[in-house]
KEVO-95109 format. One line per field, with one value per residue (C-alpha): x, y, z; residue in one letter; residue number from 0. Coordinates in Angstrom, 1 decimal. Example, Ala and Ser with C-alpha at 12.3 -4.5 7.8 and 13.67 -1.06 7.14 Angstrom:
BEGIN
xx 12.3	13.7
yy -4.5	-1.1
zz 7.8	7.1
rest A	S
nr 0	1
This chain:
BEGIN
xx 106.0	108.2	109.9	108.1	109.8	106.2	104.8	106.7	104.9	106.6	110.5	112.1	114.1	114.9	118.6	119.1	115.6	114.6	112.4	111.7	110.4	108.5	108.7	105.1	104.7	102.0	98.9	100.8	101.7	104.8	105.3	106.9	107.0	108.8	110.8	113.8	115.4	114.5	116.9	117.7	116.8	115.4	116.3	113.0	111.7	109.5	107.1	106.3	103.9	103.0	102.0	101.3	102.6	100.4	99.7	101.4	104.7	107.8	111.3	112.1	108.6	108.5	111.5	110.1	107.1	109.3	111.0	108.0	108.2	112.2	111.9	108.9	112.2	114.7	115.9	118.4	116.9	118.8	116.4	116.1	114.6	113.2	115.0	113.4	111.4	113.5	116.8	117.5	116.0	118.4	120.2	117.3	117.4	121.1	120.9	118.0	119.0	122.7	125.1	121.8	120.5	120.6	119.5	117.3	116.8	114.1	114.2	113.3	116.6	119.1	119.6	120.3	123.6	126.0	126.2	126.4	128.0	126.2	127.5	126.0	126.8	128.3	129.8	128.7	125.3	125.3	122.3	122.0	119.4	116.9	114.4	110.9	110.1	112.9	112.5	108.5	109.3	112.3	109.5	107.2	110.4	110.4	107.0	106.7	109.5	107.3	110.4	108.1	106.0	102.8	101.3	97.5	97.5	95.3	98.0	100.1	97.4	97.2	100.3	100.4	97.2	98.7	101.4	98.9	96.5	99.0	98.6	101.6	101.9	104.8	106.2	109.0	111.7	110.4	107.1	106.2	103.8	101.5	98.6	95.1	93.3	92.9	94.8	98.1	101.5	103.0	103.1	103.6	106.6	107.8	107.1	109.5	112.1	112.4	113.0	115.3	117.4	117.2	118.7	121.2	124.8	126.0	123.6	126.4	128.5	125.5	124.8	128.2	126.2	123.7	124.1	125.0	122.1	119.0	116.0	112.6	110.2	106.8	104.1	94.3	94.1	97.5	100.9	100.6	98.4	101.7	103.6	100.4	100.9
yy 100.4	97.0	96.4	93.7	92.5	91.9	95.5	98.2	100.4	99.2	99.8	102.4	103.4	102.1	101.9	103.8	106.3	106.2	109.1	108.0	111.0	110.0	113.5	114.0	115.3	118.5	116.0	114.0	114.4	114.2	111.5	110.8	107.1	106.8	103.7	101.8	98.1	96.7	98.3	94.6	90.8	89.5	91.4	93.0	96.5	98.3	101.4	103.7	106.5	107.7	111.0	112.8	116.5	119.3	119.2	121.6	122.3	122.3	123.3	124.7	124.7	120.9	120.7	122.8	120.3	117.5	119.1	119.1	115.5	115.5	118.1	115.6	112.9	115.0	116.1	112.9	110.1	109.2	111.3	108.9	110.9	110.4	112.5	110.9	113.5	116.9	116.3	119.8	119.1	117.4	120.9	122.0	118.7	118.8	122.2	121.2	118.2	118.5	115.1	112.3	113.0	109.9	110.1	107.2	107.5	104.8	103.8	100.5	99.1	99.0	97.0	100.1	99.0	101.4	105.2	108.1	110.8	114.4	117.7	120.1	123.6	121.3	118.5	115.6	113.8	109.7	108.9	105.0	103.9	101.4	99.5	100.4	96.2	95.5	98.1	96.7	93.2	93.6	95.1	91.9	89.6	91.1	91.1	87.3	87.0	88.0	90.8	93.6	94.8	97.4	99.9	99.9	103.3	104.4	106.0	102.9	101.0	103.3	103.0	98.8	98.9	100.8	98.2	95.3	96.5	97.4	95.5	93.4	93.1	90.3	92.6	91.5	93.5	92.1	92.5	95.8	97.2	99.8	101.7	100.8	104.0	106.7	105.4	106.2	104.6	107.5	106.1	102.7	103.6	105.5	102.5	100.1	102.7	102.9	98.8	99.3	101.8	99.7	96.4	98.5	97.3	100.9	101.7	101.5	104.2	106.4	106.6	108.0	111.2	110.9	112.3	109.8	110.1	108.5	108.8	108.4	107.3	109.1	107.3	89.5	86.6	86.6	87.2	90.7	90.6	89.5	92.1	93.8	94.1
zz 124.6	124.7	121.2	119.4	115.8	114.5	115.7	113.8	116.2	118.9	117.0	119.5	116.1	112.7	111.8	110.3	109.2	105.6	103.9	100.3	98.2	95.1	92.8	91.0	87.8	87.1	87.4	90.6	93.9	95.4	98.6	101.3	102.8	106.4	107.6	107.9	109.3	112.3	115.3	116.3	115.8	113.0	109.7	109.1	107.4	108.8	107.5	110.2	107.8	104.3	103.0	100.0	99.7	98.6	95.1	93.0	94.5	92.6	93.9	96.6	97.6	97.3	99.2	102.2	102.5	102.4	105.2	107.7	107.6	107.8	111.3	112.7	112.6	114.4	110.6	110.2	107.9	104.6	101.8	98.7	95.9	92.8	90.3	86.8	85.7	87.4	87.3	88.4	91.7	92.8	93.2	96.0	97.8	98.3	99.5	101.5	103.4	102.5	102.1	103.5	99.6	97.4	94.1	92.0	88.6	87.5	83.8	81.9	83.1	85.7	89.2	91.4	92.1	90.5	91.1	88.5	90.6	89.6	90.1	92.7	94.0	97.3	95.8	94.5	94.5	93.9	91.8	90.9	88.2	88.5	86.2	87.3	86.9	89.2	91.8	92.6	92.4	94.8	97.3	96.3	96.9	100.4	101.5	99.9	102.6	105.3	106.0	105.8	109.2	108.0	110.6	110.1	109.0	106.1	104.5	104.0	103.5	100.3	99.4	99.8	97.5	95.0	94.6	94.6	92.0	89.5	86.2	85.0	81.0	79.3	76.7	74.6	76.6	79.9	82.4	82.7	85.6	84.6	86.6	86.1	83.9	86.2	89.2	90.7	92.1	93.8	97.5	96.5	94.7	97.3	99.6	97.2	96.8	100.6	100.6	98.0	99.9	103.2	101.5	99.6	99.9	100.3	103.0	105.8	103.6	103.1	106.9	107.7	106.8	109.2	113.0	115.6	117.8	118.5	116.5	117.5	114.9	114.9	116.7	102.0	100.3	98.2	98.9	98.9	102.5	104.5	106.8	108.4	112.2
rest M	N	Y	H	P	D	D	V	T	S	W	P	I	F	R	P	L	I	I	A	H	D	V	G	R	Q	R	D	R	S	T	A	V	V	G	G	N	S	P	C	G	R	R	L	L	G	I	S	E	A	E	E	L	P	Q	G	L	F	G	S	A	R	A	S	A	L	A	V	V	D	R	R	H	H	N	N	A	L	I	V	A	D	L	S	F	D	P	T	Y	A	E	T	L	V	E	S	F	G	P	R	V	I	G	L	Q	I	S	R	H	G	D	G	M	H	P	E	W	R	L	V	R	H	G	H	L	P	V	Y	T	I	G	R	T	F	L	I	E	L	F	H	A	E	L	Q	S	N	L	V	R	L	P	P	D	P	M	V	R	Q	A	Y	E	Q	L	A	N	L	E	L	E	L	K	E	G	G	A	V	Y	T	C	P	P	G	K	H	D	D	L	G	I	S	L	A	M	L	T	W	A	A	R	H	P	H	L	P	S	W	C	G	N	L	Q	T	R	T	R	R	P	K	R	D	T	S	N	W	A	A	G	W	T
nr 0	1	2	3	4	5	6	7	8	9	10	11	12	13	14	15	16	17	18	19	20	21	22	23	24	25	26	27	28	29	30	31	32	33	34	35	36	37	38	39	40	41	42	43	44	45	46	47	48	49	50	51	52	53	54	55	56	57	58	59	60	61	62	63	64	65	66	67	68	69	70	71	72	73	74	75	76	77	78	79	80	81	82	83	84	85	86	87	88	89	90	91	92	93	94	95	96	97	98	99	100	101	102	103	104	105	106	107	108	109	110	111	112	113	114	115	116	117	118	119	120	121	122	123	124	125	126	127	128	129	130	131	132	133	134	135	136	137	138	139	140	141	142	143	144	145	146	147	148	149	150	151	152	153	154	155	156	157	158	159	160	161	162	163	164	165	166	167	168	169	170	171	172	173	174	175	176	177	178	179	180	181	182	183	184	185	186	187	188	189	190	191	192	193	194	195	196	197	198	199	200	201	202	203	204	205	206	207	208	209	210	211	212	213	214	215	216	217	218	219	220	221	222	223	224	225	226	227	228
């Protein structure tokens, strides 16, 4: 298939490949959203696939489920993981994936620019703190600018709809995005995490921990409707 910038399924590689991993709490599923920057041409972000990991996994079992996704992409993706609810999971991730892991702490405030270096068994892990609203609005801005390319995949559609359906509340401390009752946002947050990582100024230094080889991915009426192939 010939490369076409507007058709993410035609992209031969991502530069680099990123797996965003939202870590679910007891009643939520952990997730893996795969994608990255376009290999050439315009400044575009593409999503390859999205997956909910089996429910009820913790620690090494959860990391093993994530490793199944990683192996489909030759074990050579950046792993951007949400450590907000389980800081101890950092040790397991570094044990499983090595220096490819980048930690994210999602809170009420923060621009995700400056890491805290956490000590783990085999070195130090950079963990960036970012506000939940800031993270979601970063993805929304990229989408509005027509810089995101999404495949016709049901799980990617679900991730997109989770973000599109969030409710916006204006509070004294600023805007807050919340899930409607009974809904989830785990896939959507992973989509926003991947966008943050792909646009981060530290991305070139993170890529120094990847193997230097070609990686092939597995093959509306509002502003949220932009970007679909």
